[in-house]
C-alpha positions, 0 to 999 in steps of 0.5 A: 124834295120832302125828307123821309120823316115828313113823308112818313108823317104825311103817310100816317095821316093820309093812309090806313095802318092796315096797309103795313109798310116795312121801310121807314124811307121812301124810294126816289129811284131804282136800277137793277138790284139797287134803289135810292131813297129821297135823301139819296141813301142807297139800298141793296134790294134783296126783296124784289118787290116781293118776287116781282122783279126777277129781271131787276128794276127798270130793265132797259128792254122791259122799259123800252117795250112799255114805252113803245106800247105807250106810243100806240095806246094804253087801254081799250079794255080787251073785252071791248076792243081786243089787241094782238099782243094779248093773244100772242102772249097767251100763245107764248104762255100756252107753249112755255107752261109744262105739258104739250096738251092743248091749253088756253090762257086768260089774263088778269091784274093781280095774283089774288085775282088770278086765284079767284078766277082759277077757283071760278074756272074749276067750279064751272068745269066740275060743277063742284064747290069744295076746295082743299088748300094747305096750312101755310099757303098764301093765295091773296088778300081777297075774300076767297084768297084769304079763305084759301090762305093758311095763315091767320096773322095778319091776313085773316084777323077780323075779316071773316066769315070767309067763303065756305067749303074751303078745307086745309091740310098740313103742308109737309115740312121735315123741320117741323115734323110733318111728313108727306104721309101726314098731309095725305092722311089729313086729306083722306080724313077731310074726305071722310069727316068734312066733304065727299070727294065728289063735291071737291072741285080742286086742290090748290097748292104752291109748288114752293110755299112763299109766305109760308116759308119757302118749303118746296113740295116733295115730289112724292106729295105732288105725285100723290095729289095728282093720283088723288085728283085723277081718282076723284075727278078733282082738278089740281091747281098750281099757284105759281104767282111767286115761283114763276118766271125763272125764280126756282131755276126753271121757268115754272116750278112745276117743271121740277116735278113729273106730274102736270097741273090742270090749272096754273096761276101766275103773276108777280115777275111775269111783267117786270113790275107792271100789273099782270096776272094769268090763269093757264090751263087745259083748254076744255077746262078754261072754256067752262065759264060762259062768255062774260064769266071771266075778265076785268076792266084792266085785265091784260093791260096792254102796257103790262102785256108788252112788258111781259113779252119783253120779260120772257125774251130777257129770261131766255136771252140772259139765261136767267134760269141758269142764273137763278141756280147759280145765285141760289148756290152762292146764297146757300154756301154763304149761309151754310158757312155761317152756321158755326158762328150763328147757332140760330140758323136751323135750316137753309133751303130752296129751289134755284134762286128761291132761298130761305134761312130759318131761325130757331132759338139757339140749341132748340127747335123753338122758332125765333121770330125776335131774332129774325126781326132783329136781323131784318132791322139791322140789315135795313139800317146797314142798307140791305132790304130783306123780307121775312116770312113763315107761319112763325115769322122766323124765316128770311127769304131771298128774292133779289133780282136774278140780274143782280150784279156779283159785287152787289150780291157779295156786298149784300151777303156781307151785310147780312152776315154782320146783321146776324152776328150783331143780332145775337 
């Protein structure tokens, strides 16, 4: 078997640098919260494939469901020859998402594809074209996804121009001095200076910003957005691609709020590592596009649909929402306990198991991306996989499987503590 260095050399020759790769090693196998590289070295996975593996690597029930489906058929294209499992999963999603109103669900392949389609649906339903998003938001790498995304480097550099009539407002962050009132005032200014609210189809936001730094939307923001949308006939879109399927201690992050979205996107952990995304929304809104206006060759792949059925069962059977809350509490307690010895820790935050630690230069309010990167690199050398995020690249986010073993969690947090102390 090839070693890591020879595979790196081949990668650099065969694939473009634009596909950035964090780890200097290649995975050979994985199980729950651990993986092993081609040279046999073990790593603890605190990244979860960027929030895709809430149920862990190769959960036996998910694997069994995919294997059983593989014995039947792997593809027909749902739009050519449909299958019952697609319909029954849509029924489950319609029931499990917040609100008792009539809903419909369509399946796609990736989170970005779900976002693209939710904008299509919103425009078809309202007859309007404008969309308001937020600074720091991440909505994908497609052209519309990039237009909505509120972070330039590395996602938007060199790729413009982007689709028009996309406007950005600041996202609230107490740490960075941005209040809910600031955000709402910015939207009102957009209405006065940039676009008539009667031409705005939707406002889209992540209930907890993912790439932006794991900032949870304050309840008062969500209520005010719902009121603004109702006042002006605008649709409210919750992008739950990263927050969904038990990560925040609820099946969906919008369950933390007392208002309902009109449309929701989801992907990542909904299929335990298989390629699946969805848009769920009010039935009358979802029916706005004409037949043929939605879909995709691989959308709602039957293997991924089977995996998602199993994921939903595992979340319920193993009480992963409760597990997420427990996990988040353990991480917060550990990080808060390190503040005295790691003065770079500026903030520890998050909902459920969606936790982040933000680093500033010691004794200042200046972001410290260099320290953050060093912590990540030292941890990786010690066998712990971490992800960074944030507009200033000064945040470490925790997205380990919710099924992580307690001893592996403790081992990983010990490695993190060592890395933070050595990075000073």
